[in-house]
C-alpha positions in Angstrom: 0.1 -0.4 0.4 1.2 3.6 -0.6 -0.5 7.0 -0.3 -1.6 9.0 -3.6 -3.5 11.9 -3.7 -4.0 11.6 0.1 -5.5 8.0 0.4 -4.5 4.4 0.8 -4.0 2.7 -3.0 -2.0 -0.9 -4.2 0.9 0.4 -6.7 1.1 -2.0 -9.4 4.5 -0.8 -10.9 4.6 -3.7 -14.0 8.2 -5.6 -13.0 6.5 -8.5 -13.0 3.4 -9.6 -14.7 1.3 -10.7 -11.2 -2.3 -10.8 -9.9 -4.2 -9.7 -6.8 -7.4 -12.3 -6.2 -10.1 -12.6 -4.0 -10.4 -15.1 -0.9 -14.5 -15.0 -1.6 -15.8 -16.4 -4.1 -18.4 -13.3 -5.9 -21.8 -14.4 -8.3 -24.2 -11.2 -9.3 -22.3 -8.4 -8.8 -21.3 -4.9 -9.0 -17.1 -4.5 -8.5 -16.3 -1.1 -8.8 -12.2 0.3 -8.2 -10.7 4.1 -9.7 -7.5 3.4 -11.3 -4.7 6.1 -12.4 -1.6 5.6 -14.7 1.9 5.9 -13.2 4.8 7.4 -14.7 7.6 4.8 -14.9 7.5 0.9 -17.5 9.7 -1.7 -16.9 10.7 -4.3 -19.4 9.4 -6.1 -21.3 6.2 -3.5 -21.7 9.0 -0.7 -21.0 8.0 0.4 -25.0 4.8 -0.3 -25.4 1.3 0.9 -23.9 0.7 0.4 -19.7 -1.1 -2.5 -19.5 -3.2 -4.1 -17.0 -6.5 -6.1 -16.4 -8.8 -6.8 -14.6 -10.4 -11.1 -15.1 -13.5 -11.9 -13.5 -15.9 -15.1 -13.7 -12.0 -17.0 -13.2 -11.7 -20.4 -12.8 -9.2 -23.0 -12.0 -5.6 -21.6 -10.0 -3.7 -18.5 -11.0 -1.3 -19.8 -13.0 -3.5 -21.9 -15.4 -2.9 -19.5 -18.0 0.1 -17.9 -19.4 2.2 -19.1 -16.1 0.1 -16.1 -14.1 -3.5 -15.8 -15.0 -6.7 -17.7 -14.5 -8.4 -18.6 -17.0 -11.5 -15.4 -17.0 -13.1 -13.2 -18.6 -11.4 -9.4 -18.4 -12.2 -6.7 -18.5 -8.8 -4.8 -20.4 -7.4 -2.1 -18.9 -4.6 -0.6 -21.3 -3.6 2.6 -22.2 -6.5 3.7 -25.1 -8.0 0.3 -25.0 -9.1 0.3 -21.7 -12.7 -1.4 -20.9 -12.1 -3.8 -24.2 -13.1 -7.1 -23.6 -11.2 -10.5 -23.8 -12.0 -13.6 -23.0 -9.0 -15.9 -21.6 -8.2 -19.0 -22.3 -11.4 -21.6 -22.3 -14.1 -18.6 -22.0 -17.0 -17.3 -24.4 -19.4 -14.6 -24.8 -21.7 -13.2 -27.4 -21.3 -9.1 -27.7 -23.4 -7.2 -30.6 -19.9 -5.8 -32.3 -18.9 -5.2 -35.7 -15.7 -4.9 -37.9 -14.5 -2.1 -40.5 -12.8 -4.8 -42.5 -11.5 -8.0 -42.4 -7.8 -6.9 -41.4 -9.6 -4.7 -38.0 -11.3 -6.5 -34.6 -13.9 -6.0 -34.0 -15.6 -3.3 -31.7 -18.8 -3.6 -29.4 -22.0 -1.5 -31.3 -24.8 -1.8 -29.2 -27.5 -3.0 -31.2 -25.7 -5.1 -33.7 -25.5 -8.9 -34.6 -24.0 -10.6 -31.5 -20.6 -12.2 -32.6 -19.3 -15.3 -30.2 -15.6 -14.6 -29.0 -13.5 -17.5 -27.9 -10.2 -18.0 -27.6 -9.6 -18.0 -31.4 -11.5 -14.6 -31.5 -10.9 -13.5 -28.4 -10.6 -9.7 -28.4 -13.7 -7.2 -28.8 -12.9 -3.1 -28.7 -14.8 -1.2 -27.2 -16.8 1.4 -28.5 -15.4 4.6 -27.9 -12.5 5.9 -25.6 -13.7 7.1 -22.0 -10.4 6.9 -20.1 -8.9 10.3 -18.6 -5.5 11.7 -19.7 -2.6 9.5 -17.6 -2.1 11.0 -13.9 -5.4 11.5 -14.0 -8.1 9.2 -11.7 -11.3 6.9 -13.9 -13.7 5.0 -12.7 -14.3 1.0 -13.9 -17.6 -0.3 -13.1 -18.3 -4.2 -14.7 -22.0 -4.9 -13.1 -22.6 -9.5 -13.6 -25.4 -10.6 -13.4 -26.4 -14.8 -14.3 -23.9 -14.9 -17.8 -24.3 -11.2 -18.4 -21.4 -8.0 -18.3 -21.5 -4.5 -18.7 -17.8 -2.9 -18.5 -18.4 1.2 -17.7 -15.8 3.3 -17.7 -15.7 6.9 -16.4 -20.3 5.8 -16.0 -20.2 5.2 -20.1 -20.7 1.5 -21.2 -18.8 0.5 -23.4 -19.3 -3.0 -24.1 -22.0 -5.3 -23.3 -21.3 -9.3 -23.0 -23.9 -11.3 -23.1 -24.1 -15.6 -22.8 -20.8 -15.9 -20.9 -19.1 -19.2 -21.0 -16.4 -21.8 -20.5 -15.5 -25.0 -22.1 -15.3 -28.1 -20.4 -13.6 -31.5 -21.7 -13.6 -34.7 -19.9 -12.7 -38.6 -20.6 -10.2 -37.7 -23.0 -8.7 -40.5 -24.4 -6.3 -41.5 -27.4 -6.0 -44.9 -27.9 -3.6 -46.2 -30.9 -5.0 -48.2 -34.1 -3.5 -49.6 -37.1 -6.8 -48.6 -39.6 -10.7 -46.3 -39.4 -12.9 -49.2 -37.5 -14.7 -50.4 -40.8 -18.5 -48.9 -40.7 -17.9 -45.9 -39.4 
């Protein structure tokens, strides 16, 4: 904990990848927090935009994805991208979105046709940038009830996901064979 602008704050420097995890599980909640960017950057992102994120509806253990994170849904917290939606590992969501051209990412658009996001197409950009300049405090809110979530940045909805889900596999078997069985 550090003092920042006269109040207690958690400082996440970015010197190492890490996570903060609640001890309690939550369902149907409103998460609200404030953040602002510091002035220092560290490798491997020294020359990149500052990047963080809020992972929710997380499953499995810390480090189960990328050696650090949990399988989850993410509200991106990154310079110029705060509020973007990311499916982390085996998660899925349907988001009303459009894409300007095949070489661009999908972008949230209220009322558009819903697109399924997953590991293969994991990223849906926010509708507009509502983030304040570096050094100013921003407010992020995530509302999630059942299988629906809304990302709000500084009072403005900028992503809305439906049909949130994880995929699971079990009883996986691999057996050597010499030929395709008859009748298949």
